[in-house]
OpenMM code with the backbone's topology and positions (N, CA, C; nanometers):
from openmm import Vec3, app, unit

residues = "MET TYR THR ASP PRO CYS THR ILE ALA MET GLN SER ASP MET ASN GLN LEU LYS GLU LEU ILE GLN GLU ASP LEU ALA THR PHE MET ASP GLU MET ALA PRO PRO LEU GLU ILE CYS VAL ASP TRP VAL CYS ASP ARG PHE ALA LEU ASP CYS ASP ASP ALA LEU VAL ASP PHE VAL ALA ASP CYS TYR PHE GLU ASN GLN MET".split()
positions = [
    Vec3(9.6268, 31.3147, 33.0541),
    Vec3(9.5493, 31.4298, 33.0137),
    Vec3(9.5078, 31.5087, 33.1381),
    Vec3(9.5305, 31.6362, 33.1349),
    Vec3(9.4990, 31.7239, 33.2475),
    Vec3(9.3620, 31.7874, 33.2284),
    Vec3(9.2809, 31.7827, 33.3303),
    Vec3(9.1532, 31.8523, 33.3310),
    Vec3(9.1548, 31.9489, 33.4487),
    Vec3(9.1298, 32.0749, 33.4191),
    Vec3(9.1382, 32.1748, 33.5248),
    Vec3(9.0243, 32.1572, 33.6257),
    Vec3(9.0459, 32.2033, 33.7484),
    Vec3(8.9458, 32.1848, 33.8549),
    Vec3(8.8100, 32.2455, 33.8246),
    Vec3(8.8051, 32.3575, 33.7531),
    Vec3(8.6752, 32.4191, 33.7202),
    Vec3(8.5943, 32.3286, 33.6279),
    Vec3(8.6606, 32.2682, 33.5305),
    Vec3(8.5924, 32.1767, 33.4388),
    Vec3(8.5411, 32.0544, 33.5143),
    Vec3(8.6219, 32.0024, 33.6043),
    Vec3(8.5801, 31.8865, 33.6845),
    Vec3(8.4584, 31.9227, 33.7692),
    Vec3(8.4599, 32.0403, 33.8299),
    Vec3(8.3473, 32.0841, 33.9123),
    Vec3(8.2211, 32.1004, 33.8290),
    Vec3(8.2333, 32.1593, 33.7100),
    Vec3(8.1159, 32.1770, 33.6236),
    Vec3(8.0612, 32.0424, 33.5784),
    Vec3(8.1487, 31.9479, 33.5445),
    Vec3(8.1030, 31.8152, 33.5037),
    Vec3(8.0316, 31.7460, 33.6190),
    Vec3(8.0854, 31.7602, 33.7385),
    Vec3(8.0231, 31.7010, 33.8560),
    Vec3(7.8856, 31.7632, 33.8813),
    Vec3(7.8786, 31.8962, 33.8705),
    Vec3(7.7503, 31.9654, 33.8885),
    Vec3(7.6482, 31.9206, 33.7844),
    Vec3(7.6919, 31.9032, 33.6595),
    Vec3(7.6000, 31.8591, 33.5538),
    Vec3(7.5503, 31.7181, 33.5810),
    Vec3(7.6381, 31.6309, 33.6273),
    Vec3(7.5958, 31.4942, 33.6593),
    Vec3(7.4955, 31.4936, 33.7733),
    Vec3(7.5188, 31.5773, 33.8739),
    Vec3(7.4246, 31.5873, 33.9853),
    Vec3(7.2907, 31.6426, 33.9383),
    Vec3(7.2941, 31.7423, 33.8500),
    Vec3(7.1704, 31.7993, 33.7965),
    Vec3(7.0935, 31.6951, 33.7164),
    Vec3(7.1630, 31.6185, 33.6347),
    Vec3(7.0962, 31.5140, 33.5561),
    Vec3(7.0308, 31.4107, 33.6465),
    Vec3(7.0999, 31.3717, 33.7520),
    Vec3(7.0424, 31.2751, 33.8461),
    Vec3(6.9187, 31.3321, 33.9148),
    Vec3(6.9268, 31.4580, 33.9534),
    Vec3(6.8130, 31.5232, 34.0184),
    Vec3(6.6944, 31.5340, 33.9231),
    Vec3(6.7205, 31.5708, 33.7982),
    Vec3(6.6142, 31.5790, 33.6978),
    Vec3(6.5499, 31.4419, 33.6800),
    Vec3(6.6314, 31.3382, 33.6673),
    Vec3(6.5770, 31.2033, 33.6487),
    Vec3(6.4860, 31.1630, 33.7645),
    Vec3(6.5315, 31.1879, 33.8853),
    Vec3(6.4526, 31.1489, 34.0032),
    Vec3(6.3222, 31.2287, 34.0119),
    Vec3(6.3334, 31.3611, 33.9964),
    Vec3(6.2140, 31.4448, 34.0068),
    Vec3(6.1161, 31.4176, 33.8930),
    Vec3(6.1685, 31.3963, 33.7739),
    Vec3(6.0821, 31.3684, 33.6586),
    Vec3(6.0097, 31.2354, 33.6762),
    Vec3(6.0782, 31.1359, 33.7275),
    Vec3(6.0139, 31.0062, 33.7510),
    Vec3(5.8981, 31.0206, 33.8489),
    Vec3(5.9186, 31.0981, 33.9543),
    Vec3(5.8124, 31.1213, 34.0522),
    Vec3(5.6955, 31.1957, 33.9882),
    Vec3(5.7262, 31.3005, 33.9126),
    Vec3(5.6234, 31.3783, 33.8429),
    Vec3(5.5433, 31.2895, 33.7483),
    Vec3(5.6133, 31.2049, 33.6737),
    Vec3(5.5444, 31.1175, 33.5777),
    Vec3(5.4574, 31.0146, 33.6481),
    Vec3(5.5049, 30.9620, 33.7601),
    Vec3(5.4258, 30.8641, 33.8345),
    Vec3(5.2970, 30.9254, 33.8884),
    Vec3(5.3065, 31.0517, 33.9301),
    Vec3(5.1900, 31.1182, 33.9881),
    Vec3(5.0921, 31.1690, 33.8824),
    Vec3(5.1434, 31.2169, 33.7704),
    Vec3(5.0586, 31.2874, 33.6742),
    Vec3(5.0359, 31.2134, 33.5417),
    Vec3(5.1258, 31.1242, 33.5027),
    Vec3(5.1211, 31.0544, 33.3734),
    Vec3(5.1051, 31.1515, 33.2561),
    Vec3(5.1900, 31.2549, 33.2497),
    Vec3(5.1776, 31.3554, 33.1439),
    Vec3(5.2419, 31.3090, 33.0128),
    Vec3(5.2055, 31.3729, 32.9017),
    Vec3(5.2742, 31.3449, 32.7755),
    Vec3(5.4153, 31.4045, 32.7781),
    Vec3(5.4967, 31.3648, 32.6824),
    Vec3(5.6362, 31.4082, 32.6754),
    Vec3(5.6492, 31.5601, 32.6714),
    Vec3(5.5662, 31.6271, 32.5951),
    Vec3(5.5768, 31.7724, 32.5812),
    Vec3(5.5591, 31.8429, 32.7159),
    Vec3(5.4662, 31.7939, 32.7957),
    Vec3(5.4437, 31.8520, 32.9278),
    Vec3(5.5646, 31.8255, 33.0172),
    Vec3(5.6247, 31.7081, 33.0041),
    Vec3(5.7438, 31.6763, 33.0834),
    Vec3(5.8586, 31.7712, 33.0507),
    Vec3(5.8784, 31.8001, 32.9227),
    Vec3(5.9848, 31.8936, 32.8826),
    Vec3(5.9570, 32.0312, 32.9422),
    Vec3(5.8344, 32.0784, 32.9298),
    Vec3(5.7985, 32.2084, 32.9876),
    Vec3(5.8188, 32.2094, 33.1384),
    Vec3(5.7801, 32.1015, 33.2042),
    Vec3(5.7928, 32.0925, 33.3491),
    Vec3(5.9391, 32.1001, 33.3920),
    Vec3(6.0259, 32.0259, 33.3225),
    Vec3(6.1689, 32.0284, 33.3554),
    Vec3(6.2253, 32.1693, 33.3360),
    Vec3(6.1895, 32.2337, 33.2261),
    Vec3(6.2378, 32.3706, 33.2019),
    Vec3(6.1929, 32.4654, 33.3131),
    Vec3(6.0667, 32.4558, 33.3511),
    Vec3(6.0148, 32.5425, 33.4575),
    Vec3(6.0750, 32.5075, 33.5932),
    Vec3(6.0794, 32.3808, 33.6249),
    Vec3(6.1256, 32.3341, 33.7571),
    Vec3(6.2712, 32.3701, 33.7818),
    Vec3(6.3542, 32.3574, 33.6778),
    Vec3(6.4978, 32.3778, 33.6952),
    Vec3(6.5482, 32.5061, 33.6291),
    Vec3(6.4561, 32.5911, 33.5827),
    Vec3(6.4907, 32.7196, 33.5198),
    Vec3(6.5923, 32.7005, 33.4075),
    Vec3(6.5606, 32.6077, 33.3163),
    Vec3(6.6489, 32.5771, 33.2047),
    Vec3(6.5870, 32.6240, 33.0742),
    Vec3(6.6728, 32.6611, 32.9806),
    Vec3(6.6271, 32.6919, 32.8457),
    Vec3(6.6119, 32.5613, 32.7695),
    Vec3(6.5093, 32.5529, 32.6903),
    Vec3(6.4833, 32.4315, 32.6132),
    Vec3(6.5723, 32.4307, 32.4890),
    Vec3(6.6529, 32.3271, 32.4762),
    Vec3(6.7313, 32.3074, 32.3546),
    Vec3(6.7239, 32.1599, 32.3167),
    Vec3(6.7821, 32.1250, 32.2037),
    Vec3(6.7726, 31.9874, 32.1546),
    Vec3(6.8306, 31.8867, 32.2530),
    Vec3(6.9415, 31.9216, 32.3170),
    Vec3(7.0050, 31.8297, 32.4114),
    Vec3(6.9134, 31.8031, 32.5312),
    Vec3(6.8464, 31.9072, 32.5796),
    Vec3(6.7553, 31.8900, 32.6931),
    Vec3(6.6343, 31.8057, 32.6529),
    Vec3(6.5788, 31.8330, 32.5367),
    Vec3(6.4642, 31.7543, 32.4888),
    Vec3(6.5035, 31.6077, 32.4751),
    Vec3(6.6219, 31.5813, 32.4197),
    Vec3(6.6687, 31.4432, 32.4054),
    Vec3(6.6851, 31.3763, 32.5414),
    Vec3(6.7414, 31.4488, 32.6373),
    Vec3(6.7615, 31.3931, 32.7707),
    Vec3(6.6276, 31.3616, 32.8371),
    Vec3(6.5347, 31.4557, 32.8308),
    Vec3(6.4026, 31.4333, 32.8913),
    Vec3(6.3304, 31.3187, 32.8199),
    Vec3(6.3425, 31.3116, 32.6889),
    Vec3(6.2795, 31.2022, 32.6138),
    Vec3(6.3369, 31.0671, 32.6562),
    Vec3(6.4685, 31.0611, 32.6739),
    Vec3(6.5302, 30.9364, 32.7197),
    Vec3(6.4757, 30.8970, 32.8569),
    Vec3(6.4698, 30.9928, 32.9477),
    Vec3(6.4144, 30.9654, 33.0808),
    Vec3(6.2683, 30.9225, 33.0713),
    Vec3(6.1947, 30.9916, 32.9859),
    Vec3(6.0512, 30.9644, 32.9695),
    Vec3(6.0286, 30.8200, 32.9237),
    Vec3(6.1017, 30.7789, 32.8199),
    Vec3(6.0785, 30.6450, 32.7649),
    Vec3(6.1367, 30.5360, 32.8545),
    Vec3(6.2423, 30.5667, 32.9312),
    Vec3(6.2924, 30.4704, 33.0297),
    Vec3(6.1880, 30.4473, 33.1380),
    Vec3(6.1193, 30.5524, 33.1785),
    Vec3(6.0180, 30.5418, 33.2832),
    Vec3(5.8922, 30.4710, 33.2331),
    Vec3(5.8689, 30.4731, 33.1020),
    Vec3(5.7505, 30.4082, 33.0450),
    Vec3(5.7634, 30.2558, 33.0439),
    Vec3(5.8845, 30.2070, 33.0526),
    Vec3(5.9070, 30.0615, 33.0441),
    Vec3(5.8748, 29.9921, 33.1711),
] * unit.nanometer
topology = app.Topology()
chain = topology.addChain("A")
for resn in residues:
    res = topology.addResidue(resn, chain)
    for name in ("N", "CA", "C"):
        topology.addAtom(name, app.Element.getBySymbol(name[0]), res)
């Protein structure tokens, strides 16, 4: 299966962004202990992202992983 270089680059960029969000969110949560809603807002503001269901799900997963 062939994947064009632009698609590979975008996938790589998305993986890097997800890793960065996870790291920054963990630090934010450790310092502030905010509720999930504040974490979603913070991620949207910090990374200039539009809030959609996929982003909320991703932040929720990070949030509950950090709670353990």
